[in-house]
N, C-alpha and C positions, 0 to 999 in steps of 0.2 A: 378402466373397469366398468362393467354395466352396472347401472344403478338399479337396486331391487325396488319396485313399487312399494311406497310407503305402506299401503294397506296390507300387502303381502308380508312386508317385513314385520309389521305389528302382529299379524297373525301367527307368524312363525315364532317370534319371540314369546308371544302369550302362550302359544301352545307348549314350547320347550320349557317355559318357567313353570307352568301349571304341571307338567309331567313330572318335573324334577322335584316340585314342591309336595306333590301327592303321592308319588310312588315309593312310599317310605315303610309300609307295613311289614313286607317281607324283610327288608333291611334290618328293621327294628327287631323282629322275631329272631333273626339269624344273629344279631349282635347280642341279644338277651340270652339266647341259647334255650329259649323255652317258648312254647305257644301257650297263650293263655285263652281258654275256652269256656264260654258260658253255657252251663247245663241247668238241669232242673234241680229241685231240692230233694229229688228221689222218686223216680217213676220207673219202675221195673220195666225192662226191655228197651228203654230209650236212653235214661241216664240215671244210674242208681249206685250208690257206693255200699260195699259190704262193711262188716264190722271193723275191718282192718283199713278202711278209707280207700280200697281199690275200686274204681269207677267201671262199669260195664254198660253196654247198651248200644243201640243203633247210633244214637247221637254222639256218643262217646267215640265210637269206631271212626266217625267222620273226622273228628279232631285227631285221633291217633294216626289216621291215613295221611292227614296234611303234614303232621310232624315227621311221619316217616318219608314222605316226599322231600321234605326240607333237610332233615337231619340224618335220615336212615336210622331213625331211633324212635319208635312209637311212644316211648315212655316220656319224652321231653314234652310234656303237656301239663300245664296247671289248670285243674278244673275248678271253676268258680260256681258254686250253686247259687241260683238266683230265683227269685220269686217272679210270677207273672208280671207283677206290677213293676218291678224293678229291671227287668232284663233288657229293655231297649234303652234305658238311661246308661246301663253299664256299657253298651255298645257304643252309644253316642259319646261318652265321655273317655273312650280309650281304655277303660278298665280292663276290657277283653279285646282280643283280635277277632274272634268270630263268635257268633251266637249260634249254638246248636243244641236247641232246647224245645222240641216239639211245638213249633211255632207256625201258625198258619199263614200262608201267603195270600194277602188280600191287596186290593188296589190302594186302600188308604195307607197301609203299612208301608207299601212300596214306594209311596210318593211323599208322605208326610214326616218320616222319621229319620230322614237323612241316611238310609240304608238300602242295601240291595239284597233280595233273595238270590241264592246261587244254584237253586234247583229244588227238586222234590225228593226227599229221602223216604217218604212214606205218604201214600194217598190214604186219607182218612175221612171219617165223617162222623158227625155228633150223633150219639145215642143216649138211651136211658137205662138205669139199673133200678130194680125194685126188689123188695123181699119177696120170696116166693109166697109167703103166708098171705099177701095182699090178694092173690089169685088174679093178677092182671097179666093179660096176654099180648096187650098192645099199647103203644103210647097214646092211642086214640082213646083209651079208657081212662086217661089221667085227669079228666075234667074236675077242676076244684081241688087238685092235689097240691101239696107243698113240695117245692123242688130245691134241693140243695145245689148251689152253682159257685164256682169260684169267680171273684171279682177280676177285672183286668184282662179279660179273655173274650175271644169271639163268641164264646158259649152264651152269654148273657143275651146278645142280640138275636142269635139263633133261636133261643128259647121263647123270646117274646115273639118273633115272627111265627113261629110254629103254632103257638097257642092262639095268637090273634087269627092266623089264617084258617084255623079250624074251629073258630068260634068257641074256644074253651077258656075257662078261667083258671088261674093258678096263683100260687103264693111263692114268692121269691124267698129263700133263705140264703143269703149270700155271706161268703167268708173270703178272707184275703188268700190263704194258703190252701194248696191242694189236700194235704194230710189233714188239715183242720176241717175241710169241707166233707171229706170221707168219714171222719169220726162223728161228725154231726149226724150224717145219714146213717150210720152204723148204730148209733145211740137212740135212733128214733125221732129225731128233730124235724125229720121231713120224711115225705113219702117216697120220693124218688130222688136219684142223683143223676146229673147229666154232665157229660164231658165227651171228648172224642172217644169213640168206640174202643180204640186201642187202650186209652187210659182207663176205661171201665174194667177192661180185662186185667190190667196191671194192678189197679187198686183193689180189685176183688181178692188178688192173692195175699194182700195185707190183712185182711179181715180175719176175724177170730173163727168165723164159720163160713168160708167161701161158698159152700153148697146152698146156703140159705139164701143166696141172692141170684137173680137171673137177669141177663141182659136182653132187653126187648128188641124185636126184630127191626124197628123202624130206624133208618138213618136219615137224619133231617137237614144234612148240610153237606157241602163239599169242604174238606179241610185238607188241602195239600201242605204237608209240613216240610219245612227245609230249613237249611242254614242261612244266616245273614252276615253280611259285612258292611262296613261304613261306605257311604258315597265318596267318590273322589280318588280311589286308588284302584284303577283299572287292572293293574298287575296282580293285585292281591284278589281281587274280585275273579279274575280269570283262573288264578291258580286254585282257589278254593272250589270253584265251579267244575273245573276239569278233573280235579281229584274224584268227585262224586261221578262224573261221566266215565271216568277211566274205570271205575268199579263195576258199572253196569255194563260198559262195553266188554269188560273182561269176562263177565258171567256169560255173555252172548257168544264169545269166542271160545269158551270152554277153559279160560285160564283159571286156575285155582292155586290156593296155597300149597297143595302137594305136588302139582305138575309145572309150576311156573319156571323153574329152572330148565327143564326139559323143553317147553314151549319156546323158551328164548333162544334155542338152538335150530328153530325151524326156519326153513327158506321161504314160507309163505309170505308175501309181501305184506298182508295186513298185520300179521303177528310180529313182523320185523319192526314195522312202524310203532305199533303200540308198545313193544317191549325195548325199543331204543337201540336196536342194532342196524336201523336205517332212519335217516333223517335227524333233525335237531329239535324235536318237539319238546323236550324237556327243557332244553336251554331257552326256548320262546317263552316258557312260564317262569324262568328264573331258578330252575333247579336242573338236576342232572339228567343225562340221557336214559338212565335205568329207573326213572321216577315210578313207572307203573309197576316194575318188579318190586320196589321197595314196598309200595302200597299193598300189593297182593300178599307179600310174604308177611307183613305186619298184621292185617286184618282180614284178608281174603277178598273175594270178589263180592258184589252186592248180595247175591243169593246167599252166600255163605255167611255173612253178617246178619242178613235177615233170619235165616234159619237158627242161627245160634242165639240170637237175642230175643225174638218174638215169634218164631215159627216153630216147625215141628220138633226141633231139638231143644226148645225153651219150655219153661213152666207155662207160658202164655198159650202156645200151640195155636196161634192165629194164622188161619189159611192165607197164602199169598194174595188171592183175589186180584184186585186192580194192581197190586204191586208186583204181579208176575211180569215177566219180559213181554214186550209187545208181540213177539212171534210165538207166545205160548198162552195167549188169551188175556194178557194183562195190558197196562199202558205204561209201563216203565220202558223208557226209551232215552237213548243217549246219542248226541251227534258223534260222528265217526272221528277218530284221531287220524287225521291226514292233511 
């Protein structure tokens, strides 16, 4: 019998042992019969519970889509509300399987937290809100203003960079929670409130008199928001990543909740691959051939979840903008399923 070189043997052994040791999240979720998903403590359009505890939002739909791909049941999700400060610890400790909580993808977060971002669910940017009574039309008019901001977010550094870069002075009024920050702003403890622009529109809905407040036109940062999973489990990373990609690809291909069954009968090669009648792409991810059908039936394609939660069919009515598909003027783009 030929002897395997020692270095190769060690590499193979190490690789196999690492794979078996780390590729456990999907099995754990299946054995548990439930996905645990970290979400916000209540941000309309992204992750917010109603008075009966039913969660809705783009971030919520991502987790429901993952559950649908695994269990063919989008209700098999336990939502864990987390503050900005506690969200990463909950993921690192294994308290949650995926963090889907309006979290900005940055280099430091991608390299120092022991976690991976799986894609961009929403291209955002930081903005400012002020009371109309201040008669402020631009963030450049906020010199010497007091600004309410939430701690433990990228918002604080962006705020400092913006005011320093424009030679303006400001006073920080910081709070730990999002709702606490908004209440402080609404009660007059600061002149302006800053967070991601989508968050400004969402929080304005919660105010006693939303029409008394205006979102200023300046966007001062790039805030690509997306889900996170722990380092070390490529199978789980791939599954969560491709669930989002499948939703984007489905919109591009015209696959919707209403027509998915009919589209599954198509002879078009691309539709056959995506919807599982050709190839074994679902099995490669650890789920079934019809994984995309399950996802679309549960939550719809990317455009449907956007429209329902933050777009034209929602109270927020945020235009698609950068979140439009790449072939319709935006930058949402997913690799092909093939």
